[in-house]
GUSE-535874 format. One record per residue (C-alpha): residue in three letters; residue number from 1; x, z, y. Coordinates in nm, 3 decimals, decimal comma, padded with zeros to 5 digits. Example, Ala and Ser with C-alpha at 12.3 -4.5 7.8 and 13.67 -1.06 7.14 Angstrom:
BEGIN
+-----+-----+---------+---------+---------+
:  aa :   i :       x :       z :       y :
+-----+-----+---------+---------+---------+
: ALA :   1 :  01,230 :  00,780 : -00,450 :
: SER :   2 :  01,367 :  00,714 : -00,106 :
+-----+-----+---------+---------+---------+
END
This chain:
BEGIN
+-----+-----+---------+---------+---------+
:  aa :   i :       x :       z :       y :
+-----+-----+---------+---------+---------+
: UNK :   1 :  14,132 :  06,022 :  08,540 :
: UNK :   2 :  14,349 :  05,659 :  08,539 :
: UNK :   3 :  14,039 :  05,431 :  08,644 :
: UNK :   4 :  14,111 :  05,303 :  08,897 :
: UNK :   5 :  14,064 :  04,897 :  08,968 :
: UNK :   6 :  13,933 :  04,913 :  08,610 :
: UNK :   7 :  13,672 :  04,650 :  08,548 :
: UNK :   8 :  13,406 :  04,836 :  08,397 :
: UNK :   9 :  13,040 :  04,715 :  08,242 :
: UNK :  10 :  12,738 :  04,920 :  08,272 :
: UNK :  11 :  12,414 :  04,815 :  08,083 :
: UNK :  12 :  12,136 :  05,001 :  08,234 :
: UNK :  13 :  12,272 :  05,028 :  08,548 :
: UNK :  14 :  11,941 :  05,095 :  08,745 :
: UNK :  15 :  11,871 :  05,385 :  08,464 :
: UNK :  16 :  11,897 :  05,754 :  08,495 :
: UNK :  17 :  12,219 :  05,763 :  08,307 :
: UNK :  18 :  12,326 :  05,451 :  08,332 :
: UNK :  19 :  12,305 :  05,497 :  08,760 :
: UNK :  20 :  12,471 :  05,803 :  08,712 :
: UNK :  21 :  12,755 :  05,643 :  08,542 :
: UNK :  22 :  12,778 :  05,389 :  08,769 :
: UNK :  23 :  12,836 :  05,653 :  09,093 :
: UNK :  24 :  13,077 :  05,851 :  08,855 :
: UNK :  25 :  13,269 :  05,549 :  08,794 :
: UNK :  26 :  13,329 :  05,414 :  09,158 :
: UNK :  27 :  13,439 :  05,753 :  09,251 :
: UNK :  28 :  13,676 :  05,680 :  08,979 :
: UNK :  29 :  13,798 :  05,431 :  09,149 :
: UNK :  30 :  13,679 :  05,161 :  08,915 :
: UNK :  31 :  13,545 :  04,830 :  08,976 :
: UNK :  32 :  13,140 :  04,843 :  08,881 :
: UNK :  33 :  12,962 :  04,584 :  08,772 :
: UNK :  34 :  12,599 :  04,670 :  08,659 :
: UNK :  35 :  12,338 :  04,497 :  08,426 :
: UNK :  36 :  11,949 :  04,582 :  08,362 :
: UNK :  37 :  11,670 :  04,381 :  08,423 :
: UNK :  38 :  11,616 :  04,488 :  08,797 :
: UNK :  39 :  11,836 :  04,615 :  09,017 :
: UNK :  40 :  11,888 :  04,965 :  09,200 :
: UNK :  41 :  11,899 :  04,923 :  09,591 :
: UNK :  42 :  12,137 :  05,215 :  09,697 :
: UNK :  43 :  12,403 :  05,096 :  09,436 :
: UNK :  44 :  12,745 :  04,977 :  09,585 :
: UNK :  45 :  12,843 :  04,747 :  09,260 :
: UNK :  46 :  13,104 :  04,485 :  09,274 :
: UNK :  47 :  12,827 :  04,277 :  09,112 :
: UNK :  48 :  12,487 :  04,310 :  08,917 :
: UNK :  49 :  12,337 :  04,098 :  08,616 :
: UNK :  50 :  11,970 :  04,072 :  08,564 :
: UNK :  51 :  11,984 :  04,084 :  08,208 :
: UNK :  52 :  11,737 :  04,107 :  07,939 :
: UNK :  53 :  11,943 :  04,282 :  07,658 :
: UNK :  54 :  11,726 :  04,117 :  07,373 :
: UNK :  55 :  11,876 :  03,785 :  07,470 :
: UNK :  56 :  12,191 :  03,716 :  07,320 :
: UNK :  57 :  12,269 :  03,409 :  07,513 :
: UNK :  58 :  12,215 :  03,601 :  07,859 :
: UNK :  59 :  12,463 :  03,916 :  07,698 :
: UNK :  60 :  12,705 :  03,665 :  07,566 :
: UNK :  61 :  12,699 :  03,453 :  07,903 :
: UNK :  62 :  12,751 :  03,780 :  08,128 :
: UNK :  63 :  13,053 :  03,879 :  07,915 :
: UNK :  64 :  13,210 :  03,543 :  07,987 :
: UNK :  65 :  13,144 :  03,548 :  08,312 :
: UNK :  66 :  13,300 :  03,873 :  08,421 :
: UNK :  67 :  13,614 :  03,756 :  08,236 :
: UNK :  68 :  13,625 :  03,439 :  08,431 :
: UNK :  69 :  13,574 :  03,613 :  08,729 :
: UNK :  70 :  13,768 :  03,934 :  08,700 :
: UNK :  71 :  14,005 :  03,841 :  08,387 :
: UNK :  72 :  13,895 :  04,095 :  08,161 :
: UNK :  73 :  13,599 :  04,376 :  08,060 :
: UNK :  74 :  13,836 :  04,699 :  08,097 :
: UNK :  75 :  13,541 :  04,922 :  07,991 :
: UNK :  76 :  13,166 :  04,875 :  07,842 :
: UNK :  77 :  12,887 :  05,128 :  07,920 :
: UNK :  78 :  12,585 :  05,045 :  07,706 :
: UNK :  79 :  12,336 :  05,241 :  07,836 :
: UNK :  80 :  12,072 :  05,013 :  07,832 :
: UNK :  81 :  11,748 :  05,126 :  07,594 :
: UNK :  82 :  11,351 :  05,264 :  07,564 :
: UNK :  83 :  11,169 :  05,542 :  07,410 :
: UNK :  84 :  10,878 :  05,330 :  07,343 :
: UNK :  85 :  10,520 :  05,361 :  07,379 :
: UNK :  86 :  10,400 :  05,560 :  07,080 :
: UNK :  87 :  10,485 :  05,916 :  06,989 :
: UNK :  88 :  10,250 :  05,935 :  06,653 :
: UNK :  89 :  10,396 :  05,787 :  06,364 :
: UNK :  90 :  10,142 :  05,662 :  06,192 :
: UNK :  91 :  10,007 :  05,479 :  06,481 :
: UNK :  92 :  10,319 :  05,340 :  06,559 :
: UNK :  93 :  10,267 :  04,968 :  06,453 :
: UNK :  94 :  10,554 :  04,734 :  06,271 :
: UNK :  95 :  10,568 :  04,520 :  06,590 :
: UNK :  96 :  10,674 :  04,804 :  06,802 :
: UNK :  97 :  10,913 :  04,939 :  06,528 :
: UNK :  98 :  11,071 :  04,603 :  06,524 :
: UNK :  99 :  11,094 :  04,584 :  06,911 :
: UNK : 100 :  11,275 :  04,907 :  06,969 :
: UNK : 101 :  11,490 :  04,853 :  06,706 :
: UNK : 102 :  11,564 :  04,506 :  06,905 :
: UNK : 103 :  11,626 :  04,640 :  07,223 :
: UNK : 104 :  11,821 :  04,967 :  07,128 :
: UNK : 105 :  12,047 :  04,853 :  06,781 :
: UNK : 106 :  12,028 :  04,519 :  06,775 :
: UNK : 107 :  12,111 :  04,492 :  07,184 :
: UNK : 108 :  12,389 :  04,717 :  07,086 :
: UNK : 109 :  12,535 :  04,543 :  06,810 :
: UNK : 110 :  12,535 :  04,220 :  07,054 :
: UNK : 111 :  12,704 :  04,390 :  07,357 :
: UNK : 112 :  12,957 :  04,538 :  07,179 :
: UNK : 113 :  13,004 :  04,267 :  06,985 :
: UNK : 114 :  13,036 :  04,042 :  07,248 :
: UNK : 115 :  13,241 :  04,295 :  07,464 :
: UNK : 116 :  13,505 :  04,327 :  07,190 :
: UNK : 117 :  13,543 :  03,916 :  07,154 :
: UNK : 118 :  13,655 :  03,934 :  07,505 :
: UNK : 119 :  13,888 :  04,219 :  07,471 :
: UNK : 120 :  14,049 :  04,048 :  07,171 :
: UNK : 121 :  14,096 :  03,730 :  07,371 :
: UNK : 122 :  14,202 :  03,891 :  07,674 :
: UNK : 123 :  14,463 :  04,123 :  07,524 :
: UNK : 124 :  14,274 :  04,449 :  07,670 :
: UNK : 125 :  14,325 :  04,745 :  07,477 :
: UNK : 126 :  14,012 :  04,888 :  07,621 :
: UNK : 127 :  13,740 :  05,143 :  07,599 :
: UNK : 128 :  13,349 :  05,066 :  07,486 :
: UNK : 129 :  13,101 :  05,330 :  07,505 :
: UNK : 130 :  12,766 :  05,323 :  07,349 :
: UNK : 131 :  12,433 :  05,579 :  07,433 :
: UNK : 132 :  12,312 :  05,741 :  07,086 :
: UNK : 133 :  12,114 :  06,048 :  07,074 :
: UNK : 134 :  12,085 :  06,360 :  06,901 :
: UNK : 135 :  11,783 :  06,226 :  06,782 :
: UNK : 136 :  11,927 :  06,012 :  06,559 :
: UNK : 137 :  12,078 :  06,365 :  06,378 :
: UNK : 138 :  11,759 :  06,506 :  06,288 :
: UNK : 139 :  11,402 :  06,457 :  06,106 :
: UNK : 140 :  11,163 :  06,436 :  06,402 :
: UNK : 141 :  10,769 :  06,373 :  06,361 :
: UNK : 142 :  10,753 :  06,138 :  06,661 :
: UNK : 143 :  10,916 :  05,881 :  06,826 :
: UNK : 144 :  11,016 :  05,741 :  06,464 :
: UNK : 145 :  11,158 :  05,414 :  06,623 :
: UNK : 146 :  11,393 :  05,550 :  06,880 :
: UNK : 147 :  11,505 :  05,803 :  06,618 :
: UNK : 148 :  11,606 :  05,524 :  06,362 :
: UNK : 149 :  11,743 :  05,309 :  06,667 :
: UNK : 150 :  11,949 :  05,593 :  06,804 :
: UNK : 151 :  12,134 :  05,609 :  06,469 :
: UNK : 152 :  12,143 :  05,251 :  06,382 :
: UNK : 153 :  12,368 :  05,299 :  06,693 :
: UNK : 154 :  12,587 :  05,516 :  06,552 :
: UNK : 155 :  12,683 :  05,281 :  06,244 :
: UNK : 156 :  12,732 :  05,003 :  06,485 :
: UNK : 157 :  12,982 :  05,251 :  06,668 :
: UNK : 158 :  13,208 :  05,369 :  06,344 :
: UNK : 159 :  13,235 :  04,958 :  06,209 :
: UNK : 160 :  13,332 :  04,861 :  06,583 :
: UNK : 161 :  13,568 :  05,150 :  06,609 :
: UNK : 162 :  13,748 :  05,114 :  06,259 :
: UNK : 163 :  13,789 :  04,679 :  06,305 :
: UNK : 164 :  13,955 :  04,709 :  06,683 :
: UNK : 165 :  14,115 :  05,043 :  06,598 :
: UNK : 166 :  14,422 :  04,813 :  06,518 :
: UNK : 167 :  14,413 :  04,619 :  06,858 :
: UNK : 168 :  14,408 :  04,974 :  07,053 :
: UNK : 169 :  14,027 :  04,933 :  07,150 :
: UNK : 170 :  13,864 :  05,256 :  07,129 :
: UNK : 171 :  13,501 :  05,255 :  07,065 :
: UNK : 172 :  13,276 :  05,584 :  07,092 :
: UNK : 173 :  12,913 :  05,716 :  07,140 :
: UNK : 174 :  12,786 :  05,946 :  07,346 :
: UNK : 175 :  12,478 :  06,143 :  07,203 :
: UNK : 176 :  12,237 :  06,330 :  07,461 :
: UNK : 177 :  11,993 :  06,572 :  07,442 :
: UNK : 178 :  11,733 :  06,666 :  07,691 :
: UNK : 179 :  11,825 :  06,511 :  07,998 :
: UNK : 180 :  11,649 :  06,535 :  08,353 :
: UNK : 181 :  11,601 :  06,147 :  08,331 :
: UNK : 182 :  11,265 :  05,939 :  08,368 :
: UNK : 183 :  11,258 :  05,925 :  07,969 :
: UNK : 184 :  11,219 :  06,243 :  07,924 :
: UNK : 185 :  10,988 :  06,286 :  08,143 :
: UNK : 186 :  10,730 :  06,025 :  07,965 :
: UNK : 187 :  10,838 :  06,250 :  07,668 :
: UNK : 188 :  10,711 :  06,568 :  07,809 :
: UNK : 189 :  10,388 :  06,363 :  07,928 :
: UNK : 190 :  10,370 :  06,228 :  07,571 :
: UNK : 191 :  10,462 :  06,525 :  07,390 :
: UNK : 192 :  10,112 :  06,723 :  07,507 :
: UNK : 193 :  09,851 :  06,769 :  07,839 :
: UNK : 194 :  10,104 :  07,015 :  07,989 :
: UNK : 195 :  10,420 :  06,825 :  08,051 :
: UNK : 196 :  10,588 :  07,152 :  08,236 :
: UNK : 197 :  10,490 :  07,365 :  07,916 :
: UNK : 198 :  10,661 :  07,101 :  07,697 :
: UNK : 199 :  10,985 :  07,081 :  07,892 :
: UNK : 200 :  11,007 :  07,483 :  07,902 :
: UNK : 201 :  10,927 :  07,461 :  07,513 :
: UNK : 202 :  11,229 :  07,266 :  07,472 :
: UNK : 203 :  11,460 :  07,383 :  07,727 :
: UNK : 204 :  11,412 :  07,703 :  07,547 :
: UNK : 205 :  11,562 :  07,568 :  07,169 :
: UNK : 206 :  11,891 :  07,498 :  07,377 :
: UNK : 207 :  12,193 :  07,742 :  07,349 :
: UNK : 208 :  12,209 :  07,648 :  07,718 :
: UNK : 209 :  11,840 :  07,709 :  07,792 :
: UNK : 210 :  11,840 :  07,387 :  08,042 :
: UNK : 211 :  11,818 :  07,028 :  08,030 :
: UNK : 212 :  12,158 :  06,832 :  08,144 :
: UNK : 213 :  12,160 :  06,637 :  08,454 :
: UNK : 214 :  12,255 :  06,255 :  08,428 :
: UNK : 215 :  12,639 :  06,321 :  08,620 :
: UNK : 216 :  12,723 :  06,579 :  08,350 :
: UNK : 217 :  12,639 :  06,311 :  08,071 :
: UNK : 218 :  12,799 :  06,050 :  08,337 :
: UNK : 219 :  13,124 :  06,304 :  08,299 :
: UNK : 220 :  13,157 :  06,288 :  07,914 :
: UNK : 221 :  13,150 :  05,918 :  07,936 :
: UNK : 222 :  13,432 :  05,874 :  08,198 :
: UNK : 223 :  13,622 :  06,117 :  07,947 :
: UNK : 224 :  13,580 :  05,895 :  07,670 :
: UNK : 225 :  13,647 :  05,582 :  07,905 :
: UNK : 226 :  13,981 :  05,695 :  08,034 :
: UNK : 227 :  14,278 :  05,479 :  07,946 :
: UNK : 228 :  14,456 :  05,837 :  07,883 :
: UNK : 229 :  14,229 :  05,922 :  07,620 :
: UNK : 230 :  14,191 :  05,594 :  07,425 :
: UNK : 231 :  14,349 :  05,719 :  07,106 :
: UNK : 232 :  13,988 :  05,911 :  07,040 :
: UNK : 233 :  13,820 :  05,662 :  06,870 :
: UNK : 234 :  13,504 :  05,655 :  06,605 :
: UNK : 235 :  13,343 :  06,011 :  06,791 :
: UNK : 236 :  13,013 :  06,076 :  06,855 :
: UNK : 237 :  13,037 :  06,306 :  07,120 :
: UNK : 238 :  12,709 :  06,531 :  07,179 :
: UNK : 239 :  12,593 :  06,616 :  07,510 :
: UNK : 240 :  12,328 :  06,830 :  07,436 :
: UNK : 241 :  12,364 :  07,194 :  07,548 :
: UNK : 242 :  12,447 :  07,318 :  07,233 :
: UNK : 243 :  12,161 :  07,134 :  07,046 :
: UNK : 244 :  12,253 :  07,156 :  06,626 :
: UNK : 245 :  12,506 :  07,383 :  06,647 :
: UNK : 246 :  12,640 :  07,428 :  06,298 :
: UNK : 247 :  12,465 :  07,118 :  06,156 :
: UNK : 248 :  12,761 :  06,889 :  06,107 :
: UNK : 249 :  12,773 :  06,716 :  06,478 :
+-----+-----+---------+---------+---------+
END
């Protein structure tokens, strides 16, 4: 890895995958800046920004402040997002649908756009990695706003990859399957009365027969962020234990 002294911004830095990404980038020698609704106490970050990712103004301010203080943003890892409170499609309100799309999709667009502006202004051939999901790639009967939002994330990634490629900026997505994070714990609880059985059932559907650990997702993020790998762009990389084998991932 050649990430030493790279300026890396991780949104959702206090969450399961975000926290694992922070640790992985620090171990790789990067200067890691976190952004989330609240900080995680045990992180050794270069800096932390409280951030409501649905605020266009706050997103722009964070990127501008990092550019002023550190000269550039080399890597954006946009890991912030939510599952949503309502599994049942027919019980999901239009307001909730709009809210989840705003948090997961619109905020991704805002953060990527603002980072792209900064990279172009500073002449930085950086890397942008956004978090989608294997849920974007199949029909499901629960959490429709989440699934739809993660498909939108892929389209945002593809468009920016084409736009920024001539400037040497790579834009890619990680699409995790089930990961041992609080988000999947919520999914398991909401899927029926026996959360442990729900987890076991889902794991049995995967060729690897287990969930990913957050650090396994983080290593894939590091791979797509590394300057040596920035010819790779416009890719959605499944970290999903073999989910969707043969279904055009």
